[in-house]
N, C-alpha and C positions, 0 to 999 in steps of 0.2 A: 880510709877507703875512698877511692876516687869519686864515685858517683855521689856519695853522701857529702864529701867535701865540696863538690860542685853545687849541691843543693844548699849547703851552708853559705857559700859565696853569694848565691842568688838571694838568700834571706838577708844577708848583711847589706847587699846593695839596696834592697827595698826597705828594710827595717833595721838600719844601722844601730848596733849596740844591743839589740834585744837578746841575741844568743849569749853574749857576754854577761848580760844582767841575769839571765836564767842560770848560767853556769855557776853563779855565786851561791846558789841554793842546792842542797842535796835533793836527789830525786824524791825522797820520801816527803820533803816539805812541799815540793811542787805538785805532788799528787794527792795531798790531803785536802779535806774541806778547808775553806778559807785560805787556799793557796795564794801566794803572791803573783802567780803566773799571769792571770787574766789582766790584772791592773798593769803589770809590766807591758803586756801586749798593747793595752790601750795607750799607755804613756809614750810608747815608741811609734805611734801612728798606725798600728795594725788595722783598725776598723776601715781605713781607706784603701787597703791593699788592692782589691780587685775593682774598685770604682774607677771608671775611665778618667783620664786627665781632663777631659772636656768638662767634667763635673767636679774638678779640683781634687780628684782622688790620686792615688799613686800609679794607677794605670798598669798594674801587673796583668799580663794575659793569662790564659788558662795553663800554658806550659810552665810559666814562672810560678803560678799559684800552686801547682802540684809540687814543685821543688821546695817552695817556702814551707808548705804544709809538711812535707817529708822531713825537712830539717827541724822544724818545731816539734814534731812528734818524737824524734830521736832524743830531744832534750826534755820534753814534757808531754807524754801521751794525752793527758787530760786537756791540756791547752789546745792541742791540735784538734781533738774531737769537738771541744766546745766551740772553737772559732770556726770550724767547718760550718756549723749551723748559721753563723753570722755571714760567712762569705757566700754560701750558696743563695741565701736570701737576698743580699744586696746585689750579687751578680745578676740575679734574675730581674730584680726591679730596675737596675740601671741599664740592662741590655734592652729593656722595653721602655726606656725613659720617655721617648717622644710620645708614644701612645698613651702612657700613663698621665703625662702632663696634659694632653688634650682631653683626657677622660674626666678631669676634675679631681683626681686624687690629691690629697694634701701634700703638695710638693715641698712645703717648708719642713716637713718631717724628714724627707729624704735628704734635703740639703743639710740638715743638721747632723746627719751621720758623718759627713766629712768635716764640717766646720767645728763640730764639738766632740769628735771622736766617739760617737755613740755606738753602742753594741746592740745588735738585733738578734733576739731569740726566735726560734721557729716552733710554732705550736701546731704542727700537723699531726696526723694520727699515729705516728710511729710509737711503738711501745705498748699497744693495746692488743693482747692476744685475741684472735678470732675476728678482728676488725680490719676491714679493707683500708689500705693506706690513703685512699682518697675520701674516706668517710669523714665528714666534718667532726672536729672535736668540740665545737661550740654550737649552741642553738641560739636563734635570734627571734625576737618578737618586736612588732612595731611599738615604738615608744608612745605612750598615751598622750603625751604633750606634742606629738608630731615633730620631735626633734631628731628622729633617726631610728635607731634600733637599740634594744636592750639585749645584751649578750650574757649568756650563762653557759658555763662549762668549765672543763679543766684539761690540762695537758700534763701528763706524767709518764715517764720522766721528761723534763724539758731542760736541756743544757743552757748555761748562762742565766739560770733563773735568778740568782742573786745580783749579778752584774749587769743584766740587760737594761737598756734604756727604752727600747721599743720591742713589741711583740708582734710577729706576723702569725696569723692563725686562720685555719680554715673554718668556715661557718656555713650553716644552712639558713639561708634567708627565705622568709615566707613570701609566697606569691598570692595574689588575690584569689586565685582558684583553689587554694588549699594545698598546692604542691610547694616545693621548695627548690631553690637554686643554690649552687655552691658559689662561695665567694671567699676572698682572702681579705682579712682585716689588718690594719696597721694601727696598733694601740700603744700609746705612751705608757711607760711603767707607772708614772705617778697618777694615772687615771683612777678616779674613785671606783672601788670595787675590785681592783687587781690585788691579789695577795699571793704570798709564797708560803708553802707548807713542806715540811720534811718528807722525803720519799726515798731517796737513794740510800740503801743500807750497805752496799758492798764497798770494800776498801779499794777495789779496782776502779780506776778512773774517777775517784771521788772528787778530784779537783775540777771536774767539768761542771760542777754545780747543777747536777741533773735531778732537781727536786720537782715538786708539783707547782704549777702556776694555775691559780683558780680565778675565774672571772665570775663575779656575782652582780647581776644587774648593771653591768658596765654599759654606759651610754656611748654610742659611736654615731657619728653623722655620715651622710652619704659620701663625703670626701675622704673618709677613711676606708672605703670599700672598693675592692677590685673584683669585679664579677668574672667568674670563669665558667667554663662549660665543657662537657664531654661531647665527642663526636658521636655520630649515629652508631658506631661500632664499639664505643667505649674507650676510644683513644683520647688522650689529653689535649687540652688546648695549648696555645703557644706558651703562655705564662707557666703552666704546670710542667710542660715538657722541658723547657729550658732549665727550670729549677731542678727537676729530677736528674737531668744529665750532670749538672754541676755537682749535685749532692753525691751521686754515685762515684764520681771522679775524686772528689776531695775526701770523702769519708774513707775511700780505699787508700788514698795517699797517706792518710793519718796512720793506718795500720801498717802500710809499707814502711813508714818512718820508724815505728816500733820494732819491726823485724830488722830494719837496717841497724838499729842500735845494738842488737844482739849479734848480728853478723860482723859488725865492726869489732866487737870484742873478740870474736874468733880470729879474725885476720890480724889484728894488732898483737894478740898473744901468740900467734903462729900455731894455734891448736889444730890437731889433725894433720893429715898428709896434704901435700900440695894439691893432689887430685881432689881431695875432699873439700878443701877451701875453694877451689875453682868451681866445683859442682854447686857449692852453697851459694856463692855469689852469682853464678849463672842463673840459678833458680830465682834468686831475689830480683835480678835485673830483668827477668822475664816479666815479672809483675810491673816493674817500672816502665817497661816499653809498652805494655798494654795500656797503662794509664796515660802515657805520653800520646799514644794514638788517639785516645778520647779527647785529650786537650787540643791536639791539632785539628781534630774534627770540629770542635767548637770554634776554634780560631778561624777555620775556613768557612764558617757560617752554616755548617751542617748540624742543625738542631731540631730536626723534625722527628716524626714518629719512628722512622727507620733508624735514625741516629740514637734514639733512646734504647732501642733493642740492642744496638751495637755496644752501647755503654754498659748495659747490664751483662752482656757476654764478657766484656773486658773485666768488669767487677768480679764475676764469679771465677774467671781465670786467674785474676790477681789474688783473690781470696785463697784459692788452692795453693798457689805458689808461695804466698806469705805463710800459710800453715806449714808447708813442707820446710821452708827456710827456718822457721822458729824451732820446729822439732829437731832438725839437724843441728842448729846452732847450739841449743841447750845440751844436746848429746856431746858435741865436740868440746864445749866448755868444761864439761865434766862436773862431778859431784862436789869437788872442793870449791869451784866457782859459785855453785848454787848455794853451798853452805856458808861460805865466807861473806857473802853480800846478799842482801834482800833484793837488789836490783834485778838480778837475772830472773828470779822467780816472779817478781812483779811484772817485768816486761813480757815474760812468757804468758802470764795469766791475762794481762791487758790485751795482748795481741789477738785473743779469741773473740773480741767484741765485734769484729766485722760481720760475723755470721748472724748476729742479732739484729742488724739493721735491715730495713725493708728494701725490696720485697724478699721474702724467704725464697730459697731455691725451689721449694715444692710448689709455692703459689705461682711462681714464674713459669713453671714447666708447660702447663697447658696453653696459656696465652702465647708462649714462645713457639711451640709447635704449630699453632694456628698461624702465627706470623710468618714462619719460614714456608708455610704453605700458600702465602700470598695475602693474608688478611692483615689489617692494622693491628699493632700491638695493643691489647686491652690492659688497662691497669686498674680496673674496677675490682 
């Protein structure tokens, strides 16, 4: 399939040999706990994919990142979902590199991502029913010895939990007046008090290592803290906004890749009529074009509040197109394809995950209606 082949070519250009290495393993092995996929990603230089060449990264732009993610998801859905958490975290940090350097953030940790192929997990509020996506997952108190803050809390599920080298996490920092402010932490995996606990029970996307990361009296100093804040109307600051746009784009690209794997099976086998195959691929590429639009928006420097709203519109449009494509592809492949191999059923089940990532469509509705009426998009 032309578009998927083009995505694979982009992946091979940036991460040569990775797809070939993944292809040596059956899908069932790549998608299970303790999958070899994440370490293959690391050994082929994947952690540096979206980091600018200025900082010794591979310098893939947003358009190329979407294509690489699509190609990886077609080979291993769990790998694409897991590494999306890494990519959106480092893309955010390095896009604001100059301001972070001047703010005193521990730059040696960020340099190590490239130099040592470190993986970064994301400990934001995703996955907690009834909790706002900006509500911190961690709480902080001042260290009695005056060395910084003591952090307590947990993130579950948290992809890359077993393979991560660094954790980014939202935290509520105490102010002298008794209120709190939101900040983002950068915590090395080996820090005392960081522990991993079983959480993910589903067989779908089990290779993403989405277990619980728990912080118990973890000591962090001021240089590991990036302070953030909301605008007067509840809009995000620059750090959060850039991060959310990258996240929505790449997580959608992950599920685009899963649907692409199914659609390719249809076109390769010549299932259905010419019209049915054309309709299937047209619907799939609608999603691809929406995500490419978000990527080009980032590339053009459009990463403000209005851009975040556009990225979410694209995400929900892509989500609908992906769902339609998967249902039609499974139907065209037929019962024998479903029975003879577990891959079709697995890809179909895994493709539903996009609807579980924040924000939910229902929580987005009111802020979006207010936004189209002229107000900033609220994400509280």
